[in-house]
C-alpha angles and dihedrals in degrees: 000000000000124000090245091057092052091049090050090051091050090052093049094054097042119114102189100138136116117258117255120190128193097214120061134178110273110252091206095046112163108176095189092054092045091051091050093052093045093048092054090043090063103032125087127009114348131356127263098224091173092061091049091051094045093055106034096045092051097052130077120244090257090054092046091052089049089053090053091049095050093041091059093041094052091050091052087251090291090117120046107203098221092044089052091051090051091053095048100042135053146194125002091342091058091049091050094051092046089051089054089054095050123093107249101246091043088052092051091049090053091048090053089052093048091049089061101031120107127352116350131009128253096222095173093058093050092051092043092057097042095048097045101047119078123240095268093047093050092051093046092046090052090052091050089049091056092049092049098046105021092235135082125266089222092058092047091052090049091049095048104040138041147195125012092339090060089049090050092053093046091052090051089047091056085068097211098137115140104252099188121116093223119117127205110202092192091054090047090058092047093049091046088056090050090053094039111095090154094105123071093233093056122074121237106266115254124235091253091054092057092042096051094048100041095043100043110031119087118259093244088052091049091053090055090047090054091052091051090046092054090049091052100041103027090228136077122270091237089063089052093052092048091053098048117096097242131142106286099236090044090054091048090051092050091049091051091052091049091051092048091048093051094049129348092199090046090051092054093043089055092048091051094047093051095044104047089126094048108085094188094057093041092050095046096050097042094046096042096045099038093093095037118040111332092127088056090049089052091054091049090047091055092046094049101039105025095235138085119263088228090057092053092047091049091052097042103043138040147199125010091339091060093044091052093048091049091049090055095045097046117086 
């Protein structure tokens, strides 16, 4: 591989860009007026879904929570705002609006619970959350989970998963990833050799080798490791993971972490593109990223798939749910 190819690869997996949201705090925020409009939107015959969308998608989470507080206070606590929304709305639209009214880490805790509740486990959602929150957020979310459900997130993961995939999740849950932005090029070479396995004189890396490196090294360090790996093996590390005979869900988890490490916005763009028919995933990503980097994710989506995120949403969804998603995605 030529030096120019390695440089191009390094450029493609870089994430050095400023964060651009799509939802901002309203500069003309008037909580009393918002409460008045929302009250009349839900009282009487019928519900004015348009008014609910227009207000709640154009307010920050802090402003939305303030609306809920004042709404209940003005009604002498006889009407809880979120409870009222649940009564008036239905389906995917109701779930989207309730998500907008839920503090972020509480929302993530509930999503973790839903990913393990009932038959089957949504492994992709669990990995998505654990590899996109920082250490402090993971620990706080786990504490919120225990308060909500009177049991530990760790025990629920143990009860719902097995094997190396369980070990992978528990390592992510420990939240001990290096969060510095410093990169050691010597360590990158050493780790690339550990993960190598593409030369006869090097053993195939074990599951624990991949787990320890991908779950604990910083994302900038991982990107440098991937560059060194490509230089050594002449193929991408994702191809290597796909070709190793590992447990299927463990391999999927590793591949998600690699994608997130290469580009966080690219990771979310990929998740959106492949889950257009999954309202829960669509809702979670669009709500949780709307005040962080959803505009960046939109740009990455267009670059990767040649179409606007809004166009895909318009084709894949309908009704008030679609209108609310589009309001959140539009800048």
